[in-house]
N, C-alpha and C positions, 0 to 999 in steps of 0.2 A: 504493499500500500505505500502511495506517495503521501507526503505532508498536505498537498493541497485537497485530496479527498478526505483526509481526517478533519480538516478545517470546516469543510462544508457539510459533514455529518450532523444530523440533528443531536442536541443535548438529551441525555438521558433525563427521566422524569425523577430527578432527585432534589434535595435542598440546594444543592449547588446551581443547578440549572435554574431554578426558581429565583435565587438570590441574584444571578446575573441578569434575569428579565427584569425584576424590580429595580435594579440599580440603574437601567439605561435612563438616559434622560428623556423627558416627555415634554410636549408643548403644554401650556396652560398654567394655571394659578398653582402656587406652591403653598399650602395651608398647613400650618403645625397642627398635627393632631390633637394636642390639648386644647387648641382653640376649637376644633370640630367637636369635641366631647363636651367641652364647658358651655358652648352656645345652648344646646338643648337643655341641658341641666338648669342653667340660669333662667331660661323661659319657663321651665316646670315651676321653679321655686317662686317667680314672680307671679305665674297664674294661680298657684296655692295661695300667696300672699294676698292678692286681689280678692279671691274668693273667700278667703277667712275674714277679712275686714269688711268686705261689701255685702256678706250673707246677712239676710234678715234675721 
């Protein structure tokens, strides 16, 4: 086997191949995962607070 055929071979379905896939640069917004988690949690807390104080 030549080295060029090795490079074009598909990666095995292992964690190494998945890490290489997710490390590729992609276009679009880059948002910190902490922000993505904290926004819904803060919206839930705000809605509970509003419901608590405005409930008859």
